[in-house]
N, C-alpha and C positions, 0 to 999 in steps of 0.2 A: 632614488631615481634622479639622475642628473639630466636636465634638458639641454643645456649648452646655450651659448649666445645666439647661434643661428636660429634655433627653434624659438627661443624667447623673442627674438626680433620679429619673426613671422607672426607669432601670437599677438605681440604688441601692435603690429601694423594692422592686423585684422580688427582688433578691438578699437583702435583710435582713429584709423583712417589715414595715418601719417605715412609718407613714403618710407620704404625699407632702407633706402640709402641714407636718409636723414637720421634714422634711428641708429644705424650702424656707425655713422660718423660721430654724431653728437650724444648718443646715449652712453650712460655710464653703467657698465656691467660689473657686478661683484658676485663672487661665489665664496662662501665660507661654510664649511661643514656640509650639512644637507639643505642649506638655504641659498637660493640664488635670487638676485635682485637686478632689475634693469630699470633705470630712471632716465627720463627725458622731460625736462621742464617740470611741470606740476604732476605728471603722470608717473606712477610707479607700478611695475609688474613684479610680483613676488611668487616664487615657486618654493614650497616648503612641504616636505613629507607627502608628496604626491598631489597636493592641491595647488592650483594656480589662481591667485587673486590679483585684482587690479584696484588700485587706489587712484581716483580721479577727481578733479575739482568739479563742483556744481556751482555755477555762477547764478546768483539771484539777480533780480532787477536792481540796477544800481541806484534807482531813485529811493527805493524802500530800504534796502539793506546793502551796505558797502562791504559786508563780510563775505568771504569766499568759504564755502563749506566743502568738505570732502566726503565721498562715499566709497565704500569698499564693497566689491562683489566678487563672488567665487566664479571663475570662468569654467574650470574643469577639475574633476577629481575631488578627493577628500570625502571622508565620512564625518558623522557627527563627533566621533571620538578622535578625529585628526589624522586618520590613515587614508 
């Protein structure tokens, strides 16, 4: 199932709150085989075998920890066995 850039931009905008115009202009869309990826800054949206996941930064308090960690969450689709 291929989503395409327009659908990926819409999902990305809903999840991050960034304007669609900025995502379309500055986002990097890649499609290879059955995997699609849309990147903008530190945010990455990946569609693979029916599951859509987002990888986004989690900023800690800068006094305690200067390290930026990332979390990945499934937005839609996908089973336990990856379908």
